[in-house]
N, C-alpha and C positions, 0 to 999 in steps of 0.2 A: 481326223476323220478323213477317211478313204474314200474311193469311188463308191464300192459297195454299200457303205453306209449311206452315203448320199442317195443313192437308189432306195435303200430300204426306208429311208425316211420319206418320201414320195409316195412309194409303195403303201407304208400304214398310213399317209395322209387322204390315199385315193379310197380307203377303206371306209372313210366317213364322209364321202361326198356322194352326191347322187346326182349331180350335174358335171360338167365337163368345164376345167380350167387350163388357161395356160399360165406357164411360170416362167420367167426369163431370168435366169441364173446370172448375178455380176457377182463381185468381191473375189475372195479366195477361193470358191469352190471351182471357179473357171480352170484356173490353171490346174487345180487337182486333178479335174476331169479330162485335162489334156495331157495328163502323163508327170506332172510335177510331183516330187518326192516330199515336197512340203506338206504338212498337213494343214487345215484348217479348221475352227472349232465352231464356226456358225454358219448359217446360209443368209446371204443377202439376194432377194429376189423381187421382181415385180410380178405383180398377180393381174391377169385380164381375164375377165369373167365371161362367160358364155349367156349370162343371163344378166338382166338389169334390175333384179329382184333384190330388195334390202335385206329379206330372209338370207338369202344366199350368202351375203356377205357375213352376217351374225354365224351362218353353219360353217363357214370356211374359218374365221378364227377361231371356233371352237375346236374344228379339226385339226388347226394347225399346234392349237394348246395341247391337242391328245399327243398326237404324233412328236411332239416335243418331250413329254414326258416319260413317253414309252422307250422314245429313242437317245435320251439327253442330248438332243441337237438343238440348241436354240435357232428360231429364227426371226430375221427382221424382213419386213416386205411393207410393198406401198404400189399404189396403183399407179405413181408417177414418181417412179425412181428417179427420172431425170431432172426431179426439183433438189433431190438429195445435197447437190455439191454446187457451190457458187458460181462454179464453171458450166456454163451450158454445153449442149452434146450440138455437133453441127449436124442438119440434115442429111438424112442418108435415106437412101430406098429401101435397103434391107435393114430392120434395125436386130434382127436376131439369128440364128438358124437352129434347126431340130437338132437335139442332143437324143432322148428317148421319148416315146409315149409309154406312160406306167399308169395303166388301170384307165383313169378318167383323169389323169394328169400329163397335160404334153410339157416335157421339160424342154427349154430352149436356151441357148448361149447368148449373151449379149455381144453383139461383133464386136471383134478385138480392139479397130479403132476406138468406139466408142467406150469400151471397156477400159480401155489405156488413161482415156481423160481422168478417171476417179484415182488410178494406181499415181499419175503423175502429180495429182493433186495433192496428194497425201506424202507419197515420196519415201516411203521408210526403206530401209535397206531389203527388206522382203518383198517389197511391191517392185524396186529394181530387178531384182533377180525374177521375178515373176515376169515384166514387163518384155525383158531380155527373152526370154523363153517363147512368150505367147506369140512376140513380133516375128521371132523367127519362123515359128511355125506356119503361121498366119501368112508368110509370104507378101505382106502388105508391102508395095515401093515406097522408098525413101520420101519421095514426093510427095505423095498421098498421105503419110503419116503427117510430115511437116504442115502440109495444107490442111489437112483436117485439125490438128491443133490449134494453127494460126485462127481457125473458123472460130474453133471453142473460145478461145481468148478473147477473139474481137466482136464475138457474139453475145457475150456475158453481161450482163449489168454490173455497171461499176461498184467495185468492192475492193477492201484490202486483198482479194484472194488472188484477183489479176495480177501483180507484181511478183507475188510467190509463185504463181503458175508458171508464167514468163520465165524467171529464171530457173526452174526447176527443169521446164522442158530444153532450156539452151543447154543445160548442164548436161542432160541427158542426151542430147545429141551430140556434144562435144566428147562426151566418155565413151558412149555405148553403141554410137551410130555404125562406126566401121565394124565393130563387134557381130553385128545385127546384120546387115547389108554386106557390103565389101571394103575392102582394104583400101582401097583409091578413091574413098568417097569425097566428094568434096563438102566438108563440113561446113564450111564459110555459106556456099550457095544455098545448102540445105536451111540452115539457120535464118538467112536472107529471106528464102522463101515463107518459112514459119512467120517471120515478123511482118512481112509483104501482105501476107494472107490474114493476119491480124487487124492491120491497118484498114484493108480494104473491108472486111467485114465491121471493123469499127465504124465507118464511112456510114455504110449502108443502116446500120443500126443508129446512128447519131451517140455512139458509145465515146465519150471522154474519157482519158486515164492514160494509165502507163504502157502504151501500145507501141512507143516509138523505141 
């Protein structure tokens, strides 16, 4: 799937809607729209309705099914995508930024730091490639990234996903920190900041588990 195909999906979706909606894209579509050469095969997004009508939700579901049949693009969506992962999102003032307005559909991209949490949780080779590209382009400071990932770990409910996420973040910092930010980056300090942020957030949330 390429950017023009993603745009076409939402153009067709808009034809079947009589009310405005906000879409917040996550998953593989984000790097595709940022210039990644890697293709994605489906769309993952949060839906924010402009109306509380139950009928609107039914109409939207039907519209997505029609757009999927016409384009061949599968879509997975939810009103609360932050619950998809066992690792919670840290609180941020801005959760997304506008990509395009396409008819009645306002398409946003999930903020890079929040988007990175899902990729670090899964951590396939393709996820690592996407992470490096997006973090370079977003110009997120290394301290901001480490602190945000720590808050995500410490603020999450206790589960077996926590130690996995912790290991994968540390591995990512050690293997790709200098590639993303700068050659002289102190990786040990960055790792310590990640763990300290997790412990501090864990205390506030009374979270016990593999944070040390």
